Phi, psi and omega in degrees: 000323179295322179297319180295318179296319179293319177297315179302314180297326182291331188250004181256133176221145185223131171242143187242133176231117182267136175050050181228139178222110178229145180280324180221137181278133171230131184293332186285331186268337183216160177219157182280116179281337180218131175218152178227135179221157178243144179180200182237141175135174183299317183287353175258001183075018186112248172256105186187213185229158181226132175251134180233132176246124182247097180289337179219152177299125180094357179224136178217152174246137183223159173221139180233146178217132180197190178253127184248028179081341175231000180162198182274136174246149179223157175208150173215144180182199183228152177228137176247127177254123187276336181220065188297340180269359182260160178292323178253114191237107177293145183225157171232138183233139169228134182206165175230140177147209181303128177222010176183157182210143174241123179235117179248111183294126179088351181228064187298339178295344177266352178300134179204144175248138181248145176239153178172188182275142181224135173245153178190177179208164182182206182219143175247126179259107184274148179278148176284329192263339185206173182281010179284156181208159171254140182237128178235129184220148168254116184253134181243105179288158177297146182284141176271137183282327184243115173247146179238129177274126180248127179244127177239143182250000000 
């Protein structure tokens, strides 16, 4: 059952438009002011959901909450979309929150979640027929100054 839920969350995306009625969607005339998506990654808090509020075309503020294998992960940040009216839309992301996790099977005392600043970039693939989109990003978390090597036998 958990596997089915994870697959469902990976492939579902939802955009919400309140009190709007259009016969045909055109990317040039309107943009999604609020969107919610489910997926995997830092901006989703691990395996979770992300809410995005776009006060202006090409700019959005987001918050993500999810499960990161050792507990709850969260993130909040901003996204800039350089070509919001195009099907292929380059993006830049800056956020703060969960950016790494260590899970040691059989040694739970070593499990740890890390928080920090993350920068990234990617591409948003917009749909022709509706305001839904797929987002792919490469995220680079801030470097940690102190790393500890853990060896288990």
